[in-house]
C-alpha positions in Angstrom: 0.3 -0.2 0.1 1.0 4.0 -1.0 1.9 5.4 2.6 2.3 9.3 0.9 0.5 11.0 -2.6 2.6 14.2 -3.2 0.8 17.1 -4.7 3.2 17.6 -7.2 1.3 20.5 -8.7 0.9 22.5 -5.5 3.6 24.6 -5.9 1.4 26.0 -9.2 -1.3 26.0 -7.4 -0.8 28.1 -4.4 2.7 29.7 -5.3 4.6 27.8 -2.6 6.6 24.2 -2.8 5.4 20.6 -1.8 7.2 19.9 2.1 8.5 17.0 3.2 7.0 16.9 6.4 10.0 14.5 8.7 9.1 13.9 12.1 7.2 11.3 12.9 8.0 9.4 9.5 10.7 6.1 9.5 13.9 6.6 6.7 12.0 3.6 4.4 9.3 6.1 4.5 10.9 8.8 3.6 13.1 6.7 0.8 10.0 5.9 -0.7 8.9 8.9 -0.7 12.2 10.3 -2.1 12.6 7.8 -5.1 9.2 8.4 -6.5 11.0 12.2 -6.6 14.0 11.2 -8.3 12.2 8.6 -10.4 10.0 11.9 -11.5 13.1 14.0 -11.4 11.5 16.6 -9.5 13.2 18.7 -6.5 12.2 18.6 -2.8 12.7 20.2 0.4 12.5 18.2 3.3 11.7 19.8 7.0 12.1 18.1 10.9 14.9 16.2 9.6 17.7 15.3 11.9 21.0 13.8 10.9 20.3 10.8 12.4 17.3 9.8 10.6 19.2 11.9 7.5 22.1 9.4 7.4 19.8 6.5 7.0 18.4 7.1 4.2 19.5 5.5 1.2 18.1 8.7 -1.6 21.6 11.8 -1.7 20.5 14.8 -0.2 21.9 18.3 0.6 21.7 18.1 4.1 21.8 21.5 6.1 22.3 20.9 9.8 21.3 24.3 10.8 17.9 23.9 9.6 17.4 20.0 10.1 16.5 20.6 6.4 17.4 18.6 3.6 16.9 19.3 -0.7 16.5 16.6 -2.9 17.7 18.4 -6.4 19.3 21.7 -7.9 18.5 24.7 -5.2 17.7 27.4 -7.7 19.4 30.7 -8.3 18.5 33.1 -5.2 17.0 36.6 -5.7 16.7 39.7 -3.3 13.2 40.4 -3.0 13.7 42.4 0.0 13.1 39.6 2.7 15.4 39.8 6.0 15.2 36.9 9.0 16.1 37.9 12.5 16.2 35.9 15.7 15.7 37.4 19.1 18.5 35.2 20.3 20.8 32.1 19.3 18.6 29.7 20.8 16.5 30.2 17.6 19.1 30.1 15.0 17.5 26.8 13.5 13.8 28.2 13.3 15.3 30.6 11.9 17.6 28.7 9.5 14.2 26.6 8.7 12.6 29.9 7.2 15.7 30.8 5.4 15.8 27.4 3.7 12.7 27.2 2.9 12.9 30.7 0.6 16.0 29.6 -0.8 14.3 26.4 -1.9 11.6 28.7 -3.6 14.4 31.3 -5.4 14.4 33.9 -2.4 17.1 34.8 -0.8 16.8 36.5 3.1 19.0 38.2 5.1 19.4 36.8 8.7 20.1 38.7 11.7 21.0 36.8 14.8 20.4 37.2 18.0 19.5 40.9 18.5 16.2 40.6 21.1 15.7 43.3 23.5 17.6 41.7 26.3 20.5 43.9 25.3 18.4 46.4 23.0 21.0 48.2 21.7 21.5 44.9 19.1 18.0 45.9 17.8 18.7 49.1 17.6 21.3 49.4 15.6 20.4 46.2 13.4 16.7 48.6 12.3 18.5 50.3 9.7 19.3 47.8 7.7 16.0 45.9 8.4 13.6 49.7 7.5 13.8 48.8 3.6 12.6 45.8 3.3 9.5 44.2 2.5 9.1 41.4 5.0 10.8 40.7 8.4 10.0 37.4 9.6 11.1 37.6 13.1 11.8 34.6 15.8 11.6 34.9 19.5 11.1 32.3 22.7 10.6 33.4 26.6 8.2 36.5 25.8 8.7 37.3 23.2 8.9 40.9 22.8 11.1 41.8 19.9 7.6 41.3 17.9 6.3 44.3 19.3 8.9 46.5 19.7 10.7 45.5 16.3 7.2 46.7 14.9 7.1 50.3 16.3 10.8 50.7 14.4 10.5 49.3 10.7 7.5 50.0 7.8 7.4 45.9 6.7 5.0 43.4 7.8 6.6 41.5 10.7 5.3 37.4 10.1 5.8 36.4 14.3 7.6 33.0 14.9 6.9 32.1 18.5 9.7 29.5 19.4 9.9 26.5 21.9 13.1 28.5 23.7 12.1 29.2 27.3 11.5 27.6 30.7 8.9 27.9 33.5 5.8 29.9 32.2 7.6 30.5 28.7 8.5 26.7 28.2 7.3 25.3 25.3 6.8 28.5 23.7 3.2 29.5 24.9 4.0 32.9 26.5 5.6 33.8 23.5 2.3 33.0 21.4 0.4 35.0 23.1 2.8 37.7 23.2 2.3 37.3 19.8 -1.2 37.5 19.8 -1.6 39.7 22.0 0.9 42.8 20.6 -0.3 46.1 20.6 1.4 46.9 17.6 0.2 47.5 13.8 1.4 45.3 11.5 2.0 41.8 13.2 0.9 38.2 11.7 1.7 35.1 13.7 2.3 31.8 12.4 2.4 28.4 14.8 4.8 28.0 17.6 8.6 27.0 16.2 6.7 27.3 12.4 9.9 28.4 10.1 8.4 26.6 7.0 5.2 28.5 7.9 6.5 31.7 7.8 8.5 31.9 4.8 5.3 30.2 2.9 3.4 32.7 4.3 6.2 35.1 3.0 6.1 33.8 -0.7 2.8 34.0 -0.9 2.5 37.9 0.0 5.5 38.3 -2.8 3.4 36.3 -5.0 0.5 38.8 -4.8 2.6 41.1 -5.1 5.8 41.4 -7.1 5.2 38.2 -9.1 6.8 34.4 -8.4 10.8 34.8 -8.3 12.1 33.2 -11.9 13.8 29.9 -11.2 
C-alpha cells in the first residue's frame, strides 16, 4: 500500500512548494518518497529531518544541520526580493534557518540577523536601519517574545512572528511567546504557529507572489 501521495502541483496551484515533514516518518517511508521524486526528476524540500535519520537515507540529499532540512535536487538561484529574518537569541537559530532554507528552495534569498533580542536593546536598534527598507521581516523569538512588538514599532515592513519553544517556567513550550505575538499592540504583526519557520516562509512567499510576482527559477 502506498503510504504517501505527493502534491506535485502544489507550487503551481498555491505558490508554495510541496515539502516533506519528516518528524514522525520512518527512514523507510522517507526513502520511498525520495525515490518517487527522483524517478520523476522532481526537487523536494524536507523539513524536521534530524541528522541521525538523514544518515539512514539511501537517496543523496543536500543536508543542512542548522535548519534540520534537506533538499533533493538542485537549489534555484536566489533572488533578493527584500526579505529579512531575525532571531531574538542564538537559541532561535534553527527556526530562523528553517525559514531561510524554505525561502531559498523557492528562489528567494533572505538576510539573517541572529541574537538581536530586547535583552540588549542596542543590538536591535543597531540592526533596525538595515531592516527599514525590507518588504517583509520574519521574526523568531521565545521566552516573552517582546521582539515582535518592539520591531513592529521601529520598521515599516509587516512582521511575520514565529514564537519559538525556547524558554522555561511559564515560558516553556512557546506558549508565552505565542500569546505575546497574538496580543501585540503594535500594528502589522502576523503570527504563525510555534517553531513554524517553514510556515512563516510560505506566508512570505504568498505575499511576494501577490505583490511582485513569483521569483524566476
